[in-house]
C-alpha positions in Angstrom: 6.5 -9.0 28.9 6.5 -8.3 25.3 4.1 -6.5 23.1 2.6 -8.4 21.3 2.5 -6.8 17.4 -0.6 -6.2 14.6 0.0 -8.8 12.8 1.0 -11.2 15.3 -2.5 -10.5 17.1 -4.6 -11.0 13.7 -2.8 -14.2 13.1 -4.0 -15.2 15.9 -7.9 -14.4 15.6 -7.6 -15.3 11.9 -7.1 -19.4 13.5 -6.3 -22.1 10.8 -7.1 -19.3 8.3 -3.3 -17.6 9.0 -2.0 -20.4 6.7 -4.3 -18.7 3.5 -2.4 -15.6 4.5 1.1 -17.4 4.4 0.0 -18.8 1.4 -0.5 -15.0 0.3 2.6 -13.8 1.2 4.8 -16.8 -0.6 2.5 -16.9 -3.7 3.0 -12.7 -4.3 6.5 -13.1 -4.0 6.9 -15.9 -6.5 4.4 -13.8 -9.2 7.3 -10.8 -8.1 10.2 -12.8 -9.2 8.2 -14.6 -12.0 6.9 -10.8 -13.2 10.6 -10.4 -14.0 11.3 -12.8 -16.5 9.0 -11.6 -19.6 12.3 -8.4 -19.2 15.0 -11.1 -19.8 13.3 -12.0 -23.4 12.7 -8.6 -23.8 16.1 -8.2 -23.8 17.3 -11.2 -25.7 14.3 -9.3 -28.4 15.9 -5.9 -28.4 19.3 -7.4 -28.6 18.8 -10.0 -31.8 17.5 -6.6 -33.4 20.5 -4.8 -32.9 22.5 -7.1 -33.9 21.2 -8.1 -37.2 20.5 -3.9 -38.3 19.2 -3.1 -40.5 18.1 -6.5 -42.1 15.6 -7.9 -39.5 15.0 -10.5 -41.7 17.7 -12.5 -39.8 15.9 -12.3 -36.6 14.9 -15.3 -36.2 14.0 -15.8 -32.7 11.8 -12.8 -32.3 8.7 -14.6 -32.3 9.5 -17.3 -30.2 11.2 -14.6 -27.4 7.9 -12.6 -27.7 5.5 -15.4 -26.6 7.6 -16.7 -24.3 7.9 -13.2 -22.6 3.8 -13.5 -23.0 3.8 -17.1 -21.2 5.6 -15.7 -18.2 3.4 -12.5 -17.7 0.3 -14.0 -17.7 1.6 -16.8 -15.2 2.8 -14.5 -13.2 -0.7 -12.9 -13.1 -2.0 -16.0 -12.4 0.2 -16.9 -9.5 -0.7 -13.3 -8.2 -4.1 -13.7 -8.6 -3.7 -17.2 -6.4 -2.2 -14.9 -3.8 -5.0 -12.7 -3.9 -7.7 -15.4 -3.3 -5.7 -16.9 -0.1 -5.6 -13.3 1.3 -8.6 -12.1 0.9 -10.2 -15.3 2.2 -7.9 -15.2 5.5 -8.7 -11.3 5.8 -12.5 -12.2 5.7 -12.5 -14.3 8.6 -10.3 -12.4 10.6 -12.5 -8.9 10.0 -15.7 -11.0 10.7 -14.1 -12.5 13.8 -12.8 -9.2 15.1 -15.9 -7.6 15.0 -17.6 -10.9 16.5 -15.4 -10.6 19.7 -16.0 -6.9 19.7 -19.5 -7.3 19.6 -19.7 -9.9 21.9 -17.6 -7.8 24.6 -20.3 -4.6 24.0 -23.2 -6.1 24.8 -21.9 -7.8 27.6 -21.1 -3.7 29.2 -23.7 -1.4 30.9 -26.6 -0.1 29.2 -24.8 3.5 29.5 -21.5 3.0 27.6 -23.2 3.6 24.7 -24.6 6.8 24.8 -21.5 7.9 27.2 -19.4 6.5 24.2 -21.1 7.6 21.6 -23.3 5.4 19.0 -21.4 7.2 16.2 -17.9 6.9 17.8 -18.8 2.9 18.5 -20.2 1.9 14.7 -17.2 4.0 13.3 -14.7 1.5 15.3 -16.3 -1.4 14.9 -17.7 -1.4 11.0 -14.3 0.5 10.0 -11.9 -0.4 12.1 -12.4 -4.2 10.5 -13.1 -3.4 7.3 -8.7 -1.4 7.7 -7.6 -4.9 8.9 -9.3 -6.6 5.7 -7.8 -3.9 3.3 -4.3 -4.3 5.0 -4.3 -8.1 5.2 -6.0 -8.7 1.5 -3.7 -6.0 -0.4 -1.2 -4.1 1.5 0.6 -7.3 3.1 0.6 -9.5 -0.2 2.0 -6.1 -2.0 4.8 -5.5 1.0 5.7 -9.5 0.4 5.8 -8.4 -3.8 7.4 -5.2 -2.7 10.0 -7.0 -1.4 11.0 -9.8 -3.4 10.8 -7.4 -6.4 14.0 -5.5 -5.7 16.2 -8.8 -5.0 15.3 -9.8 -9.1 15.7 -6.6 -9.7 19.1 -5.8 -8.2 20.1 -9.2 -10.5 19.2 -7.8 -13.1 20.4 -4.3 -13.1 23.7 -5.5 -11.8 24.2 -8.5 -14.5 24.0 -6.7 -17.4 25.6 -3.4 -16.9 26.7 -2.9 -13.3 26.9 0.8 -13.9 23.8 1.3 -15.2 22.4 -0.3 -11.8 23.9 1.1 -9.3 23.0 4.5 -10.7 19.5 3.5 -10.6 20.1 2.0 -7.1 20.8 6.3 -5.9 17.2 7.9 -6.5 16.0 4.7 -4.7 18.0 5.4 -1.8 16.9 9.0 -1.7 13.1 7.9 -2.3 13.3 5.7 1.1 14.9 9.0 3.1 12.0 11.1 2.0 9.6 8.5 2.6 10.9 7.7 6.2 10.2 12.1 6.9 6.4 10.2 6.2 6.2 7.4 8.1 7.9 8.6 11.6 6.0 9.4 14.6 4.8 12.7 13.8 2.8 11.1 10.5 1.6 8.4 13.4 0.5 11.3 15.4 -1.2 12.7 12.5 -2.8 9.5 12.0 -4.5 9.7 15.5 -5.7 12.5 15.0 -7.5 12.2 11.7 -9.0 9.0 13.1 -10.1 11.0 16.0 -11.9 13.9 14.0 -13.8 11.2 12.0 -15.0 9.3 15.5 -16.6 13.0 16.2 -17.9 13.6 13.2 -19.8 10.3 13.3 -20.8 10.7 16.5 -22.4 14.0 15.9 -23.9 12.6 12.6 -25.8 10.1 14.4 -27.1 12.7 17.1 -28.5 15.0 14.1 -29.8 12.4 12.3 -31.6 11.1 15.6 -32.7 14.9 15.2 -34.4 15.7 12.0 -38.1 15.2 13.1 -37.1 18.1 15.5 -35.4 20.0 12.5 -38.9 19.3 10.0 -41.0 20.0 12.7 -39.6 23.7 14.5 -38.0 24.4 11.0 -34.4 24.5 12.6 -31.1 24.4 10.1 -28.2 22.1 10.5 -26.5 25.6 12.0 -28.7 24.4 15.1 -26.5 21.7 15.8 -23.8 23.6 17.2 -21.3 20.8 17.9 -22.0 18.7 14.6 -21.1 21.9 12.9 -18.1 22.5 14.6 -16.7 19.0 14.3 -17.4 19.4 10.3 -15.2 22.7 10.1 -12.6 21.8 12.5 -12.1 18.0 10.2 -12.0 20.3 7.4 -9.7 23.1 8.6 -7.0 19.8 9.9 -7.6 17.6 6.9 -6.4 21.0 4.4 -3.4 22.0 6.5 -2.3 18.2 6.9 -2.5 18.1 3.2 -0.4 20.6 2.5 2.2 19.9 5.1 2.4 16.2 3.4 2.9 18.1 -0.3 6.3 19.0 0.4 7.6 15.5 1.3 5.2 13.8 -1.0 6.9 15.6 -4.3 10.2 15.0 -3.0 9.6 10.9 -3.2 7.9 11.1 -6.3 10.5 13.5 -8.3 13.2 10.9 -6.7 11.4 7.5 -8.0 10.9 9.2 -11.1 14.3 10.6 -11.5 15.8 7.6 -12.6 14.6 7.7 -16.3 16.7 11.3 -16.4 19.6 9.3 -14.6 19.8 6.9 -17.4 19.7 9.3 -20.2 22.7 11.7 -18.8 24.6 8.1 -18.3 23.5 7.6 -21.7 24.8 11.4 -23.6 28.2 11.2 -21.5 29.2 7.6 -22.3 27.7 7.7 -25.9 30.2 11.0 -26.5 33.2 8.6 -26.0 31.8 5.4 -27.3 28.4 4.5 -28.9 28.8 0.8 -29.1 25.2 -1.3 -29.7 25.8 -2.9 -26.6 25.2 0.6 -24.8 22.3 0.9 -26.6 20.9 -2.2 -26.0 21.4 -1.6 -22.2 19.7 1.9 -22.2 16.9 0.7 -24.3 16.5 -2.3 -21.4 16.8 -0.4 -18.3 14.5 2.3 -19.2 12.1 -0.5 -20.3 12.3 -1.9 -16.6 12.9 0.5 -14.2 9.4 1.6 -13.8 8.8 -1.4 -11.8 10.8 0.2 -8.9 8.5 3.7 -9.3 5.6 0.9 -8.9 7.5 -1.5 -6.1 8.1 2.2 -3.9 4.5 3.1 -4.3 3.4 0.0 -2.9 5.9 0.3 -0.1 5.0 3.4 0.7 1.3 2.5 0.9 1.8 -0.3 2.8 3.0 1.1 5.5 0.6 4.1 5.6 -1.2 1.4 5.9 0.2 -0.4 8.4 0.0 3.5 10.8 -3.8 2.9 10.1 -4.3 -0.5 11.2 -2.2 0.1 14.7 -4.4 3.2 15.1 -7.7 1.2 14.5 -6.5 -2.2 16.4 -5.3 0.4 19.5 -8.7 1.5 19.7 -11.1 -1.8 19.3 -8.4 -2.6 22.2 -9.3 0.4 24.0 -13.1 -1.1 24.1 -12.3 -4.2 25.2 -10.6 -3.2 28.1 -14.0 -1.8 29.5 -14.8 -4.3 32.0 -18.2 -5.8 31.5 -20.6 -6.2 34.0 -20.1 -9.0 36.2 
């Protein structure tokens, strides 16, 4: 039997509100494409300025093109806001339904379950895991739709104006995807699971410590008397420092790759300008310098969407562990 995906499971929990999520993805993709239209008008402004230079009084369409760029930018923002409103309404309903389903199952379990499982750990799974799904559905999935539509529109723009510069801009993108894949493999999934385990342990021990505060005050004890709590904090600290150091090199390479587009454009401009410095070349160089930051933003959205997808996968697996426990007859 085919295993149900996390997204299909969440959409099943959403009920009729899943159509709001579908609408948010469509609106986000449309917003991404509309947001590229202002760059076309910016290109027309730069083109007209270069054509009439140095007598700029002959430039007749600057105001029109400028207002058209503002108009389409505002339309893109409004469409994106509409998509976020749909995604948030659907995500909140899913998070609420997920908590209700989990709590309805928990109240049917034996009384000793919470004591054995750990009340702090249980609270974290119910609250934070459902909150993670809300963030993923309300923000990351619309951003993913945005990130899918943006490269399609960008690819057309990059190749239409100057295919040589367009292909050169795509080289760092391919390299960045290779580095991104190194941060999202099985090792990253295992690290995410270990991270959540550490948080659960600290949460559970923190609850036990708070329950013991009256004893601490009465007998003058310190936090070090709660050996398990102190050990959980120390282990989490060591793990996070080691994990941060291990992720620093691939993140550095990824950031360098997505920001290297400017260097490639400048190098191409120097090489091409040495033989023939034409107004068209200057126009394309300025235009590509303006539009390439969109690529950087898009790749960052893809990376964070992948990270949150792994987080949601881990959170849903922890909720499923609770749901798999047999209730009282």
